[in-house]
Structure formats: C-alpha cells, structure tokens
RODO-2510 file (C-alpha; in nm, 4 decimals, decimal comma):
residues 289
     n   res          X          Y          Z
     1     m     0,0000     0,0000     0,0000
     2     p     0,1430     0,3458    -0,0899
     3     s     0,2529     0,5777     0,1862
     4     l     0,0308     0,8591     0,3132
     5     k     0,2691     1,1223     0,1773
     6     d     0,2678     0,9733    -0,1746
     7     v    -0,1123     0,9556    -0,1890
     8     k    -0,1471     1,3086    -0,0507
     9     n     0,0970     1,4425    -0,3134
    10     k    -0,1042     1,2705    -0,5881
    11     i    -0,4275     1,4264    -0,4609
    12     v    -0,2671     1,7732    -0,4587
    13     g    -0,1343     1,7198    -0,8126
    14     v    -0,4705     1,6052    -0,9506
    15     k    -0,6462     1,9020    -0,7851
    16     k    -0,4067     2,1415    -0,9603
    17     t    -0,4697     1,9627    -1,2904
    18     a    -0,8460     1,9998    -1,2351
    19     q    -0,8005     2,3739    -1,1819
    20     i    -0,6129     2,4009    -1,5122
    21     t    -0,8699     2,1987    -1,7098
    22     k    -1,1553     2,4000    -1,5578
    23     a    -0,9844     2,7260    -1,6567
    24     m    -0,9256     2,5953    -2,0107
    25     n    -1,2919     2,4957    -2,0299
    26     m    -1,3966     2,8505    -1,9391
    27     v    -1,1548     3,0034    -2,1925
    28     a    -1,2789     2,7701    -2,4677
    29     s    -1,6386     2,8536    -2,3788
    30     a    -1,5696     3,2267    -2,4099
    31     k    -1,3877     3,1837    -2,7425
    32     l    -1,6614     2,9533    -2,8749
    33     r    -1,9208     3,2245    -2,8296
    34     g    -1,7328     3,4642    -3,0571
    35     a    -1,6349     3,1987    -3,3128
    36     q    -1,9895     3,0629    -3,3318
    37     e    -2,1385     3,4090    -3,3828
    38     k    -1,8870     3,4785    -3,6598
    39     m    -1,9596     3,1458    -3,8283
    40     e    -2,3389     3,1824    -3,8066
    41     a    -2,3177     3,5378    -3,9396
    42     f    -2,1243     3,4121    -4,2457
    43     r    -2,3581     3,1226    -4,3245
    44     p    -2,6317     3,3406    -4,4840
    45     y    -2,3672     3,5040    -4,7058
    46     t    -2,2473     3,1597    -4,8140
    47     s    -2,6046     3,0518    -4,8836
    48     k    -2,6767     3,3595    -5,0973
    49     f    -2,3480     3,3151    -5,2823
    50     n    -2,4439     2,9560    -5,3622
    51     e    -2,7837     3,0783    -5,4817
    52     a    -2,6208     3,3337    -5,7115
    53     m    -2,3823     3,0691    -5,8470
    54     s    -2,6795     2,8399    -5,9051
    55     n    -2,8574     3,1034    -6,1134
    56     l    -2,5444     3,1858    -6,3125
    57     s    -2,4056     2,8377    -6,3738
    58     g    -2,7342     2,6602    -6,4318
    59     g    -2,7646     2,7443    -6,7996
    60     s    -2,4090     2,8439    -6,8849
    61     n    -2,1608     2,6547    -7,0984
    62     t    -1,9122     2,5028    -6,8539
    63     d    -1,6526     2,4408    -7,1309
    64     s    -1,5782     2,8129    -7,1509
    65     f    -1,4592     2,8297    -6,7880
    66     p    -1,1227     2,6664    -6,7022
    67     l    -1,2174     2,6188    -6,3351
    68     m    -1,5215     2,4150    -6,4409
    69     e    -1,3286     2,1858    -6,6756
    70     s    -1,4031     1,8188    -6,6088
    71     r    -1,1147     1,5794    -6,6741
    72     d    -1,0282     1,2157    -6,6358
    73     v    -0,9206     1,2070    -6,2723
    74     k    -0,5618     1,0833    -6,2393
    75     t    -0,4414     1,3146    -5,9613
    76     v    -0,6416     1,4264    -5,6576
    77     e    -0,5511     1,7016    -5,4153
    78     m    -0,7120     1,7337    -5,0722
    79     i    -0,7215     2,0529    -4,8665
    80     v    -0,7185     1,9318    -4,5062
    81     i    -0,8214     2,2019    -4,2563
    82     t    -0,7457     2,1335    -3,8893
    83     s    -0,6592     2,3433    -3,5853
    84     d    -0,3142     2,4621    -3,4800
    85     r    -0,3598     2,3543    -3,1183
    86     g    -0,4479     2,0256    -2,9559
    87     l    -0,6312     1,9343    -2,6336
    88     c    -0,9626     1,9178    -2,8196
    89     g    -1,0384     1,5473    -2,7993
    90     s    -1,0604     1,3500    -3,1210
    91     f    -1,1608     1,6497    -3,3357
    92     n    -0,8375     1,6764    -3,5372
    93     s    -0,7723     1,3026    -3,5489
    94     n    -1,1181     1,2404    -3,7012
    95     i    -1,0422     1,4808    -3,9878
    96     i    -0,6999     1,3232    -4,0411
    97     k    -0,8499     0,9727    -4,0376
    98     l    -1,0979     1,0789    -4,3052
    99     a    -0,8112     1,2180    -4,5157
   100     e    -0,6094     0,8969    -4,4787
   101     k    -0,9143     0,6854    -4,5618
   102     k    -0,9837     0,8800    -4,8818
   103     m    -0,6132     0,8668    -4,9699
   104     r    -0,6170     0,4856    -4,9498
   105     e    -0,9362     0,4694    -5,1575
   106     y    -0,7949     0,6924    -5,4329
   107     e    -0,4617     0,5095    -5,4385
   108     a    -0,6468     0,1779    -5,4659
   109     e    -0,8072     0,3216    -5,7809
   110     g    -0,4624     0,4076    -5,9196
   111     k    -0,4854     0,7828    -5,8587
   112     e    -0,2061     1,0022    -5,7232
   113     v    -0,2865     1,1976    -5,4056
   114     s    -0,1405     1,5168    -5,2606
   115     f    -0,2329     1,7269    -4,9570
   116     v    -0,2544     2,0962    -4,8798
   117     c    -0,2624     2,1258    -4,5012
   118     v    -0,4211     2,4253    -4,3322
   119     g    -0,3455     2,3994    -3,9606
   120     k    -0,0491     2,2602    -3,7712
   121     k    -0,2084     1,9378    -3,6420
   122     g    -0,2973     1,8024    -3,9843
   123     n     0,0472     1,8890    -4,1202
   124     q     0,2244     1,7125    -3,8304
   125     i     0,0595     1,3808    -3,9131
   126     l     0,0133     1,3936    -4,2902
   127     r     0,3677     1,5087    -4,3680
   128     k     0,4799     1,1587    -4,2645
   129     t     0,3091     1,0309    -4,5794
   130     g     0,5408     1,2441    -4,7935
   131     k     0,2424     1,3738    -4,9938
   132     v     0,2029     1,7227    -4,8441
   133     r     0,2517     1,9722    -5,1282
   134     k     0,2065     2,2843    -4,9180
   135     a     0,1271     2,3679    -4,5559
   136     y    -0,0251     2,6765    -4,3937
   137     v     0,0429     2,6636    -4,0201
   138     d    -0,0048     2,9081    -3,7316
   139     i    -0,2915     3,0899    -3,9049
   140     m    -0,5987     2,9229    -3,7526
   141     a    -0,5816     3,1234    -3,4293
   142     s    -0,6544     3,4527    -3,6076
   143     f    -0,7268     3,3853    -3,9754
   144     q    -0,8813     3,6390    -4,2106
   145     m    -1,0276     3,6313    -4,5607
   146     f    -0,6854     3,6982    -4,7159
   147     n    -0,5631     3,3684    -4,5676
   148     a    -0,8473     3,1847    -4,7406
   149     r    -0,7744     3,3748    -5,0620
   150     e    -0,4084     3,2684    -5,0481
   151     v    -0,5036     2,9013    -5,0112
   152     a    -0,7720     2,9156    -5,2821
   153     t    -0,5407     3,0959    -5,5266
   154     d    -0,2574     2,8456    -5,4793
   155     v    -0,4869     2,5436    -5,5218
   156     s    -0,6696     2,6864    -5,8244
   157     e    -0,3382     2,7694    -5,9971
   158     n    -0,2197     2,4149    -5,9334
   159     f    -0,5463     2,2879    -6,0869
   160     l    -0,5175     2,5150    -6,3921
   161     n    -0,1572     2,4027    -6,4471
   162     g    -0,2831     2,0450    -6,4765
   163     n    -0,1107     1,9171    -6,1621
   164     a    -0,4450     1,8161    -6,0082
   165     d    -0,7557     1,6915    -6,1867
   166     k    -0,9802     1,7050    -5,8808
   167     v    -0,9648     1,8947    -5,5508
   168     e    -1,1586     1,8261    -5,2323
   169     v    -1,1726     2,0195    -4,9065
   170     l    -1,1895     1,8283    -4,5756
   171     f    -1,2852     1,9983    -4,2509
   172     g    -1,4818     1,9587    -3,9285
   173     e    -1,8383     2,0796    -3,9706
   174     f    -1,9964     2,2468    -3,6675
   175     r    -2,3390     2,0938    -3,6087
   176     s    -2,3763     2,1588    -3,2358
   177     v    -2,1606     2,2101    -2,9294
   178     a    -2,1555     1,8328    -2,8822
   179     v    -2,1229     1,7251    -3,2487
   180     q    -1,8474     1,8254    -3,4930
   181     a    -1,8455     1,5881    -3,7880
   182     p    -1,5593     1,5549    -4,0407
   183     v    -1,6856     1,6134    -4,3954
   184     a    -1,5372     1,6184    -4,7460
   185     k    -1,6725     1,8468    -5,0184
   186     d    -1,5803     1,8887    -5,3841
   187     f    -1,3794     2,2049    -5,4480
   188     l    -1,2523     2,1855    -5,8068
   189     p    -1,3627     2,1649    -6,0775
   190     v    -1,6386     2,4070    -5,9841
   191     q    -1,9679     2,2270    -6,0303
   192     p    -2,2955     2,4011    -6,1211
   193     v    -2,4441     2,4678    -5,7782
   194     e    -2,7890     2,3239    -5,7169
   195     s    -3,0308     2,5268    -5,5134
   196     e    -3,1208     2,3742    -5,1773
   197     e    -3,4811     2,4807    -5,2138
   198     e    -3,5643     2,2870    -5,5280
   199     t    -3,9280     2,1873    -5,5618
   200     t    -4,1050     1,9477    -5,7918
   201     e    -4,2956     2,2330    -5,9500
   202     k    -4,0953     2,5476    -6,0077
   203     i    -4,1386     2,8445    -6,2292
   204     s    -3,9234     2,8208    -6,5390
   205     g    -3,7542     3,1318    -6,6656
   206     e    -3,4298     3,2752    -6,7941
   207     y    -3,2410     3,5571    -6,6290
   208     i    -3,0888     3,8332    -6,8387
   209     y    -2,7583     3,9569    -6,6993
   210     e    -2,5715     4,2776    -6,7647
   211     p    -2,2802     4,2355    -6,8243
   212     s    -2,2900     3,8863    -6,9747
   213     t    -2,3009     3,5664    -6,7698
   214     e    -1,9473     3,4773    -6,8804
   215     e    -1,8053     3,8063    -6,7568
   216     i    -1,9798     3,7720    -6,4216
   217     m    -1,8690     3,4096    -6,3819
   218     d    -1,5065     3,5061    -6,4473
   219     v    -1,5256     3,7275    -6,1392
   220     m    -1,7560     3,5098    -5,9293
   221     q    -1,5669     3,1815    -5,9553
   222     p    -1,2485     3,2938    -5,7710
   223     l    -1,4657     3,4650    -5,5098
   224     y    -1,6695     3,1470    -5,4741
   225     l    -1,3522     2,9482    -5,4004
   226     n    -1,2449     3,2062    -5,1413
   227     v    -1,5844     3,1860    -4,9739
   228     m    -1,5743     2,8054    -4,9623
   229     i    -1,2302     2,8000    -4,7949
   230     y    -1,3160     3,0787    -4,5512
   231     h    -1,6439     2,9097    -4,4617
   232     a    -1,4607     2,5824    -4,3915
   233     m    -1,2046     2,7651    -4,1750
   234     l    -1,4855     2,9299    -3,9756
   235     e    -1,6474     2,5901    -3,9221
   236     v    -1,3177     2,4463    -3,7975
   237     g    -1,2577     2,7465    -3,5710
   238     a    -1,5932     2,7067    -3,3960
   239     s    -1,5687     2,3269    -3,3886
   240     e    -1,2214     2,3406    -3,2298
   241     h    -1,3405     2,5491    -2,9344
   242     a    -1,6534     2,3365    -2,8889
   243     a    -1,4463     2,0159    -2,8927
   244     r    -1,1912     2,1629    -2,6497
   245     m    -1,4675     2,2787    -2,4154
   246     t    -1,6163     1,9279    -2,4104
   247     a    -1,2749     1,7631    -2,3697
   248     m    -1,1752     1,9900    -2,0796
   249     d    -1,5126     1,9340    -1,9101
   250     n    -1,4599     1,5577    -1,9370
   251     a    -1,1050     1,5970    -1,8050
   252     t    -1,2285     1,7979    -1,5058
   253     n    -1,4890     1,5320    -1,4242
   254     a    -1,2230     1,2617    -1,4587
   255     c    -1,0011     1,4523    -1,2137
   256     k    -1,2860     1,4598    -0,9633
   257     d    -1,3284     1,0833    -0,9938
   258     i    -0,9546     1,0292    -0,9468
   259     i    -0,9553     1,2524    -0,6375
   260     e    -1,2425     1,0526    -0,4889
   261     n    -1,0600     0,7243    -0,5507
   262     l    -0,7328     0,8600    -0,4108
   263     t    -0,9154     0,9934    -0,1056
   264     i    -1,0481     0,6435    -0,0363
   265     v    -0,6961     0,5022    -0,0752
   266     y    -0,5619     0,7750     0,1553
   267     n    -0,8221     0,7003     0,4219
   268     k    -0,7481     0,3284     0,3999
   269     a    -0,3745     0,3905     0,4319
   270     r    -0,4282     0,6248     0,7271
   271     q    -0,6585     0,3745     0,8978
   272     a    -0,4025     0,0989     0,8423
   273     a    -0,1289     0,3186     0,9944
   274     i    -0,3475     0,4018     1,2960
   275     t    -0,4357     0,0340     1,3431
   276     a    -0,0674    -0,0633     1,3259
   277     e     0,0232     0,2002     1,5860
   278     l    -0,2568     0,0822     1,8164
   279     m    -0,1388    -0,2752     1,7783
   280     d     0,2141    -0,1675     1,8750
   281     i     0,0842     0,0170     2,1801
   282     v    -0,1356    -0,2730     2,2890
   283     g     0,1493    -0,5179     2,2283
   284     g     0,3876    -0,3060     2,4337
   285     a     0,1390    -0,2780     2,7194
   286     e     0,0832    -0,6545     2,7218
   287     a     0,4598    -0,7121     2,7241
   288     l     0,5016    -0,4945     3,0326
   289     k     0,2476    -0,7016     3,2173
***
C-alpha cells in the first residue's frame, strides 16, 4: 500500500490539474461564443453566394470556364483544414483519419494523391506520408479572408496548371456544441451549384444579366472558391473550441473521480497506519504485564 505522503501528493497534483482543465474549459467557452457568432453570421452570405452561383451556372456553358473543366481524374488534391492547437479530444484526429481513408481509396483506384494542409495538427501527421505539397500553419488562431484567398489561389493555380484533376476540401463541420463531424466536399472543378430549395414544381424562366453571364462568372468563380475556404475555416474554428470545451469538461470530471478514488486510498492507508500504531501500543502494554 502506498505511503500517506505519496497519496497526498497525488491528490494535490490532480487538484491542480483539475483547476487548469476547468480554466481551459472557461476560456474555450468564451472563445466559442465569438467563433460561433462569426460562423453563423457568415452562413447566410455563403447561402446567398451559392444561390447566385446556381442562377449563373445553371444554364451556362461550362466548357468556356477553365475552373469548371471536367477531366479524367488521375491526380487528386485534398485541402485538409485542422486546428493549430491540440487538447480538443478526437476532433483533429477524425479529420486526419478521413483524409487517410480517402487517400487509401484513391490510391487503390490508381490515382495520385497530394495534400494541402491548413493547420499545424494536420500537417504534423500527414507530412509523414510524404504527400504534403504545401502547408499553412499558425494561421488558424486569427485567420482572415486573405488567408483563405491565399489558399484558394494556390490550389486553383495548381489545378489550372494540370497538376491536379480534382480537388476536395476536408474539414470539421460544426453541427452543435456536442457534435463536430468531419466532412469532405468537392472544391474543383467548380460544379454548377444546385439550389437547396428545389421543388417538384418550379417556375421556369431565364435571367438576363448585364454584363454577360461569362463576364460575371469570371469574377464570381475565384470569389466562390475564397468563400468556400473561408467558410470551412470558420467551421473548424468554432468546432475546435466546442471540442476543447467538451474535452476539458470531461477531463475535469475525470479529475474529480480520481480525487475521490485517491481519497479512499488515503483514508485506507491512514486507517491501516493508525491500526498498526494501536497494535504496537497494545502489544507493548501486554509485554510490560
């Protein structure tokens, strides 16, 4: 049985750990509020952008736009967006597992795979595969639209140069504080966006644009890619804080359970020491008789 001093030191150490995890939970909760508000404020913009792209691309000739060119897929690039920091449970590992799973599936089909990692955690793991083409680290703590534009521009140029026939973006989608699901969405070539509010009976009609649809699409397509990347980064930002808040809450509860168990061990050790001392006293008294 461990000594009283050892058990007491363990209890003190676990209590300090519980204080740290509780503080981290409160910090993550405060950051989540801001990140969630920012993400939810951007979602209507993303929805309206998709609606505009749906109206523009629905009846246009996709062959006239290089970013909408469909090819025989021989090379696939995946943009993997994770956080820069850990201590958020299995959030990052779930995204990385999805990336590795899709990599194995594509390679089984004879396709070449490369990664563009946004976030330090994804880069740390995926660079071991030797397939990371470019990495953007230390930007997820305070990213802006220009960061998303930089990623989208690099990936689209790589696509236009013929180095990738298909591009997907993988990220953690924020569904609730308790659920952050890893998802993969097509990025390039740009597909004609379908409206989410399609009905069986809809009014048919043709929009007249000024300037022409082609001129508008030339401007809208790069912006659309920027919006997709920025939206994914916002989702990951909110999901990271939600996952960390849950993980730190679980860690704090685990510390409480450990303290309870150690307290029982401490009481047993103390009772055993008291019993041993009483036995020595009684034995000494009997010997004097």
